C-alpha positions in Angstrom: 87.5 -5.6 -25.5 89.5 -3.3 -23.2 89.0 0.0 -25.0 86.5 2.4 -23.5 85.4 3.6 -26.9 84.5 0.0 -28.0 82.5 -0.6 -24.8 80.5 2.7 -25.3 79.9 1.7 -28.9 78.6 -1.6 -27.7 76.3 0.2 -25.3 74.9 2.4 -28.1 74.3 -0.8 -30.2 72.4 -2.4 -27.3 70.3 0.8 -27.1 69.6 0.7 -30.8 68.7 -3.0 -30.8 66.0 -2.2 -28.3 64.3 0.5 -30.3 66.0 3.8 -29.1 67.1 6.5 -31.5 70.6 5.8 -32.8 73.3 7.7 -31.0 77.0 7.8 -31.5 79.6 6.9 -29.0 81.2 10.3 -29.6 78.2 11.9 -27.8 79.2 10.2 -24.6 82.8 11.4 -24.9 81.6 14.9 -25.6 79.2 14.8 -22.6 82.2 14.0 -20.3 83.6 17.4 -21.1 80.1 19.0 -20.9 79.8 19.9 -24.6 76.5 21.5 -25.5 76.0 20.0 -29.0 75.2 16.6 -27.6 72.5 17.7 -25.1 69.5 17.2 -27.3 70.5 13.6 -28.2 71.1 12.6 -24.6 67.7 14.1 -23.5 66.0 12.0 -26.2 67.9 8.9 -25.1 67.0 9.4 -21.5 63.3 9.9 -22.4 63.2 6.7 -24.4 65.0 4.7 -21.6 62.4 5.9 -19.1 59.6 4.9 -21.5 61.0 1.3 -21.9 61.5 1.0 -18.2 57.9 2.0 -17.4 55.9 0.8 -20.4 57.9 -1.8 -22.3 59.3 -1.9 -25.9 59.2 1.3 -28.0 56.6 1.2 -30.8 56.7 3.2 -33.9 53.9 5.5 -32.8 55.9 6.4 -29.7 58.8 7.7 -31.9 56.3 9.7 -33.9 54.8 11.2 -30.7 58.3 12.0 -29.4 59.1 13.8 -32.6 56.0 16.0 -32.1 57.0 17.0 -28.5 58.5 20.4 -28.0 61.9 20.5 -26.3 60.6 22.0 -23.0 57.8 19.4 -22.9 60.2 16.5 -23.3 62.6 18.0 -20.7 60.0 18.7 -18.1 58.4 15.2 -18.5 61.8 13.6 -18.2 62.6 15.5 -15.0 59.3 14.4 -13.4 59.9 10.8 -14.5 63.4 10.7 -13.0 62.1 12.1 -9.7 59.4 9.4 -9.6 62.2 6.9 -10.1 64.0 8.4 -7.1 66.7 10.5 -8.7 66.9 13.8 -6.9 69.8 15.9 -8.1 70.0 19.7 -7.8 72.1 20.2 -10.9 69.8 17.9 -13.0 66.6 19.5 -11.8 67.8 23.0 -12.6 68.9 22.3 -16.2 67.3 24.7 -18.7 64.3 23.4 -20.6 65.6 24.5 -24.0 68.3 21.7 -24.2 71.1 24.2 -24.7 73.4 22.9 -21.9 74.0 20.3 -19.3 75.1 17.2 -21.2 77.3 15.9 -18.4 74.4 15.9 -15.9 72.2 14.1 -18.4 75.0 11.5 -18.7 75.1 11.1 -14.9 71.3 10.6 -15.0 71.6 7.9 -17.7 74.3 6.2 -15.7 72.2 6.2 -12.5 69.2 4.8 -14.4 71.4 2.0 -15.9 72.9 1.1 -12.5 69.9 1.4 -10.1 67.0 0.3 -12.3 68.8 -2.4 -14.2 67.7 -1.2 -17.7 69.9 -3.8 -19.5 68.3 -6.6 -17.5 65.0 -5.1 -18.6 66.2 -5.4 -22.2 67.0 -9.1 -21.6 63.5 -9.8 -20.2 61.9 -8.2 -23.2 63.7 -10.5 -25.6 61.7 -13.3 -27.0 62.1 -15.9 -29.8 59.9 -15.7 -32.9 59.0 -19.3 -32.2 57.5 -18.3 -28.9 54.9 -16.2 -30.7 51.6 -17.9 -31.1 50.8 -16.5 -34.5 53.1 -15.4 -37.4 54.0 -11.8 -37.6 52.6 -10.3 -40.7 52.8 -6.9 -42.2 50.1 -4.6 -41.0 47.3 -3.8 -43.6 46.8 -0.1 -44.1 43.2 0.7 -44.6 42.4 4.1 -46.0 39.5 5.7 -44.1 37.4 8.5 -45.5 37.2 11.3 -43.0 34.2 13.6 -43.0 34.3 17.1 -41.6 31.9 17.6 -38.8 32.5 21.3 -38.4 29.6 22.2 -40.7 27.1 19.7 -39.3 24.3 20.7 -37.0 23.6 19.3 -33.5 21.1 16.7 -34.8 23.4 15.5 -37.6 26.3 15.2 -35.1 24.2 13.2 -32.7 23.1 10.9 -35.6 26.7 10.5 -36.7 27.8 9.6 -33.2 24.9 7.1 -32.9 26.0 5.5 -36.2 29.6 5.3 -35.0 28.5 3.8 -31.7 26.5 1.1 -33.6 29.5 0.3 -35.7 31.7 0.0 -32.7 29.3 -2.4 -30.9 29.2 -4.5 -34.1 33.0 -4.5 -34.3 33.3 -5.6 -30.6 30.8 -8.4 -31.2 32.7 -9.6 -34.2 36.0 -9.4 -32.3 34.5 -11.4 -29.5 33.3 -14.2 -31.9 36.7 -14.2 -33.6 38.4 -14.6 -30.3 36.4 -17.7 -29.6 37.0 -19.0 -33.0 40.8 -18.4 -32.6 40.8 -20.3 -29.3 38.9 -23.2 -30.8 41.3 -23.5 -33.8 44.3 -23.1 -31.6 43.1 -25.9 -29.4 42.6 -28.1 -32.4 46.2 -27.4 -33.6 47.6 -28.3 -30.1 45.4 -31.5 -29.9 46.4 -32.6 -33.4 50.1 -32.2 -32.9 50.3 -33.6 -29.4 53.5 -35.6 -28.9 55.6 -34.0 -31.6 56.6 -30.8 -29.8 59.8 -29.1 -30.8 60.9 -28.3 -27.2 60.9 -30.1 -23.9 58.4 -27.8 -22.1 55.7 -28.0 -24.8 54.4 -31.5 -25.9 52.8 -30.1 -29.0 53.6 -27.7 -31.9 52.6 -24.1 -31.8 50.5 -22.4 -34.4 53.5 -20.5 -35.9 55.5 -23.8 -36.2 52.6 -25.4 -38.0 52.4 -22.3 -40.2 56.1 -22.6 -41.1 55.8 -26.3 -41.9 53.0 -25.5 -44.4 54.8 -22.4 -45.8 58.4 -23.3 -46.1 59.1 -20.0 -48.0 58.6 -18.2 -44.6 61.4 -20.2 -43.0 64.0 -17.9 -44.5 62.4 -14.9 -42.9 62.1 -16.6 -39.6 65.8 -17.7 -39.7 66.8 -14.1 -40.4 64.8 -13.0 -37.4 66.4 -15.6 -35.2 69.9 -14.5 -36.3 69.0 -10.9 -35.5 67.8 -12.0 -32.1 71.0 -14.0 -31.5 73.0 -10.9 -32.4 71.1 -8.9 -29.8 71.6 -11.5 -27.2 75.3 -11.7 -27.9 75.6 -8.0 -27.5 73.7 -8.0 -24.3 76.0 -10.8 -22.9 79.1 -9.0 -24.1 77.9 -5.8 -22.4 77.4 -7.7 -19.1 80.9 -9.0 -19.4 82.6 -5.7 -20.0 80.3 -3.2 -18.4 82.9 -2.6 -15.5 85.0 -0.7 -18.0 82.1 1.7 -18.6 81.6 2.3 -14.9 85.3 3.0 -14.4 85.0 5.6 -17.2 82.0 7.1 -15.4 84.1 7.4 -12.3 86.6 9.5 -14.3 83.7 11.7 -15.5 82.6 12.3 -11.9 86.2 13.0 -10.9 86.5 15.6 -13.7 83.4 17.3 -12.5 84.7 17.5 -8.9 88.1 18.9 -10.1 86.4 21.6 -12.1 84.1 22.5 -9.2 87.1 22.8 -6.8 89.1 24.9 -9.3 86.2 27.3 -10.1 85.0 27.4 -6.4 81.4 27.5 -7.6 78.9 28.4 -4.9 75.9 26.0 -4.4 72.9 27.7 -5.9 69.7 28.3 -3.9 67.5 26.7 -6.6 65.1 24.0 -5.3 66.1 20.3 -5.6 62.7 19.4 -7.1 61.0 20.9 -10.1 57.8 22.2 -8.4 54.6 22.4 -10.3 53.3 25.4 -8.3 53.3 29.2 -9.0 56.6 31.0 -8.4 55.1 33.4 -5.8 54.2 30.4 -3.5 57.8 29.1 -3.4 58.8 31.6 -0.7 56.0 30.6 1.6 56.7 26.9 1.0 60.4 27.4 1.7 59.6 29.3 4.9 57.2 26.5 6.1 59.9 23.9 5.3 62.5 25.8 7.4 60.0 26.2 10.3 59.3 22.4 10.2 63.0 21.6 10.2 63.6 23.9 13.1 60.7 22.3 15.1 62.0 18.9 14.4 65.5 19.8 15.4 64.1 21.5 18.6 62.0 18.5 19.8 64.2 15.7 18.5 66.4 15.5 21.6 63.4 15.5 23.9 61.7 12.7 21.9 64.9 10.7 21.9 65.2 11.2 25.7 61.6 10.1 26.2 62.1 7.0 24.1 65.2 6.1 26.1 63.3 6.6 29.4 60.3 4.6 28.2 62.6 1.7 27.1 64.4 1.7 30.4 61.2 1.9 32.5 59.5 -0.7 30.3 62.2 -3.2 31.1 62.2 -2.5 34.8 58.5 -1.9 35.5 56.4 -4.8 36.8 52.7 -5.4 36.3 51.7 -4.0 39.7 53.7 -0.8 39.0 51.9 -0.4 35.6 48.5 -0.8 37.3 49.5 1.8 39.9 50.6 4.1 37.2 47.4 3.6 35.3 45.4 4.4 38.4 47.5 7.5 39.1 46.9 8.8 35.5 43.2 8.2 35.8 43.1 10.0 39.1 45.0 12.9 37.6 42.5 13.1 34.7 39.5 13.0 37.1 41.1 15.7 39.2 41.5 18.0 36.2 37.9 17.2 35.1 36.6 18.2 38.6 38.5 21.4 38.5 37.1 22.2 35.1 33.6 21.6 36.3 34.2 23.8 39.4 35.5 26.6 37.2 32.4 26.3 35.0 30.1 26.5 37.9 31.8 29.4 39.6 32.9 31.5 36.6 30.5 30.3 33.9 27.4 31.9 32.6 24.5 32.8 35.0 22.6 29.7 33.8 25.3 27.5 35.3 26.4 29.7 38.2 22.9 30.1 39.8 21.6 26.6 39.2 21.8 24.0 42.0 21.4 20.2 41.9 18.9 19.1 44.5 18.0 15.6 45.6 15.2 14.2 47.8 16.5 11.7 50.2 14.7 8.4 49.6 13.2 6.4 52.4 15.4 3.7 53.9 13.2 0.8 52.8 14.7 -2.6 53.5 14.5 -5.1 50.7 16.0 -8.4 51.6 19.6 -8.0 52.7 20.3 -5.1 50.3 20.0 -1.6 51.8 19.9 1.5 49.5 22.4 4.0 51.0 21.7 7.7 51.1 23.0 9.8 48.2 26.3 11.5 48.8 26.4 15.2 49.8 22.6 15.3 50.4 21.2 16.9 53.5 17.9 16.1 55.1 16.4 19.4 54.2 16.4 18.4 50.5 19.0 21.0 49.4 22.7 20.5 49.1 25.8 21.8 47.4 26.2 21.0 43.7 27.6 17.4 43.2 28.8 15.4 40.2 25.6 14.0 38.7 27.5 11.5 36.7 29.0 9.8 39.8 25.5 9.7 41.4 24.1 8.0 38.3 26.9 5.4 38.3 26.2 4.8 42.0 22.5 4.2 41.4 23.3 1.9 38.5 25.6 -0.1 40.7 22.8 -0.5 43.3 20.4 -1.6 40.6 22.8 -4.3 39.5 23.1 -5.5 43.0 19.3 -5.7 43.4 19.0 -7.7 40.2 21.7 -10.1 41.3 19.9 -10.6 44.6 16.5 -11.2 42.9 18.1 -13.9 40.6 19.6 -15.5 43.7 16.3 -15.6 45.5 14.5 -17.0 42.5 17.0 -19.9 42.3 16.8 -20.5 46.0 12.9 -20.7 46.2 12.7 -22.7 42.9 15.0 -25.4 44.4 12.9 -25.5 47.6 9.7 -25.9 45.6 11.2 -28.7 43.6 12.3 -30.5 46.8 8.9 -30.2 48.4 7.1 -31.4 45.2 9.4 -34.5 45.1 8.0 -35.6 48.5 4.4 -35.4 47.4 3.3 -38.3 45.1 1.7 -37.2 41.9 2.4 -33.6 42.5 3.5 -31.3 39.6 5.3 -28.0 40.3 4.3 -25.4 37.8 6.3 -22.1 38.0 4.4 -18.8 38.1 3.9 -17.0 34.8 6.2 -14.2 36.0 9.1 -16.6 36.2 8.6 -18.2 32.9 8.6 -15.0 30.8 
């Protein structure tokens, strides 16, 4: 298989086998030359590939829902989904929402999705054998439900009807729960009864569907047809993996054709945004202005940041621990200096409440307590009045002296307790009982 057309037809069959809407290989060839008649089909294919990538196999209800979507709704959703996957293309984001043009850009988006997100590998992961299913696949039973119009009912009747439906839902959930337990019990019995006669190496017992086929031989023909269909799908997937390089070479020719047309026509790059914004149009101008200001600020300070990072790396390698400690002390001193200057400005130029107030201290008496002497407070004169001082530093100084006194008290307690114990040891029959103040 060396023909490009055959490879593209194989790719369309792979898409169809996995539930997408049938598409002809001619649509890809027309999209290469940017023909408008294939745009709607390619939009639909891209939408379905995104759904498979995000949510799994396409169900019938998904196709019905897609048929009900308007063209602009499908296009806008597909653009958002592609941006979430990481595909940011100016030409793709600015395609019209009415599907009247842009087939080549959609083809590029499909190719990017196949290449970067491994969609075909996702198809292979979703493939499973009918024998791997736990229960036989049966045709769904269509139950006709009688619908009752609630537009003519009053509020009380609507509430009663909702209560009735709620009761039926609760009863259905209880029934479903009991059926689940019954299903698990029967499945365990089947596995236990067929232990040792498994059809494969990784399962030592028969599955439910295998037992079902043994008891209903007429269903074997249907299962064989399903297996042949799955084999055909797998063969196509393997054949695509073998010849996909031909498709990618053809995609390179599509890109080359686009570049040649752009150079011949000398098209100017449009000022349309790269992303499809979900904001009002009148705010786009302010958003663009903010973006330009941010870019200019980044470009302005980027050299300075780079230089600072280089200096930091150099200094970090050369600086010792002592130098780091000195630098830390210098920074703290600088911060303290700025704090003191700020307090001085507040006292001199602040409101009258701060400008006229003065902090006064009464000098305590120099009472000697053991070997610890309480020093006089800083910046305090004997007349009781002084210049304003930093009250926080004075509080810290007093706290430091309190800690020293407490240490001295604990040292004295240990010293005299040891002396009492020694004295009591020399007196026969003496018992040394500590004072109540020391035992608390």
